C-alpha positions in Angstrom: 9.5 -136.3 -84.6 6.5 -138.6 -82.7 9.1 -141.4 -83.6 11.3 -139.8 -81.5 9.5 -139.0 -78.0 8.5 -142.5 -78.1 12.0 -143.5 -78.3 12.7 -141.1 -75.3 9.5 -142.4 -73.5 10.2 -146.2 -73.8 14.2 -145.8 -73.2 13.5 -143.6 -70.1 11.1 -146.1 -68.6 13.0 -149.2 -69.8 16.3 -147.5 -68.2 14.5 -146.4 -64.9 13.4 -150.2 -64.8 16.7 -151.0 -65.1 18.1 -148.7 -62.7 15.7 -149.4 -60.1 16.5 -153.1 -60.4 20.3 -152.8 -60.6 19.8 -150.4 -57.3 17.8 -152.7 -55.1 20.0 -155.4 -56.2 23.3 -153.7 -55.3 21.4 -152.7 -52.3 20.6 -156.4 -51.1 24.2 -158.0 -51.8 25.9 -155.0 -49.8 23.5 -155.5 -47.0 24.4 -159.4 -47.4 27.7 -158.9 -47.0 27.6 -156.3 -43.9 26.1 -158.9 -42.0 28.6 -161.7 -43.1 31.1 -159.1 -41.7 29.5 -158.6 -38.7 29.5 -162.3 -37.9 33.4 -162.4 -39.1 34.3 -159.6 -36.6 33.1 -161.0 -33.9 29.5 -159.9 -33.5 30.3 -156.5 -32.2 27.2 -154.5 -30.7 23.4 -155.2 -32.3 23.7 -156.3 -35.8 20.8 -154.3 -37.3 22.5 -151.0 -36.2 26.0 -152.2 -38.0 24.1 -153.2 -41.3 22.2 -149.6 -41.2 25.7 -147.9 -40.6 27.2 -149.6 -43.5 24.1 -149.2 -45.7 24.4 -145.2 -44.8 27.9 -145.2 -45.9 27.1 -147.1 -49.0 24.7 -144.1 -50.1 27.9 -142.3 -50.6 29.8 -144.4 -52.2 31.3 -144.8 -55.7 29.6 -148.1 -56.4 26.3 -146.2 -55.8 27.1 -143.5 -57.7 28.2 -145.5 -60.7 25.0 -147.4 -61.1 23.7 -143.9 -62.7 26.0 -145.0 -65.7 22.6 -146.6 -66.7 21.5 -143.5 -67.7 24.2 -141.9 -69.1 25.9 -144.5 -71.4 23.0 -145.5 -73.3 22.3 -142.0 -73.9 26.0 -141.4 -75.2 25.6 -144.3 -77.5 22.8 -142.9 -79.2 23.9 -139.6 -79.3 27.1 -140.6 -81.2 25.0 -143.2 -83.3 22.8 -140.4 -84.5 26.0 -138.0 -84.6 27.9 -140.4 -86.9 24.9 -141.3 -89.3 24.0 -137.6 -90.2 26.8 -135.7 -90.1 29.6 -138.6 -91.4 
């Protein structure tokens, strides 16, 4: 039982590091694209306001929600492996 607790704890820490890294990377890519789009559209208004408005839209986007798959997919795979190993 201690081995399972250790696996869960270490797995959670590793997945959290991966999630935070991926989330920060995705946000920085979106910020860079918004800056490029601002220049291509003829620089409408304040650049910082344009980028912040775009990042607010990004917070509710599907891409942002798909990053949660970092937690869901590995847990599902481990659960499937445990099931197959024990009950087949």
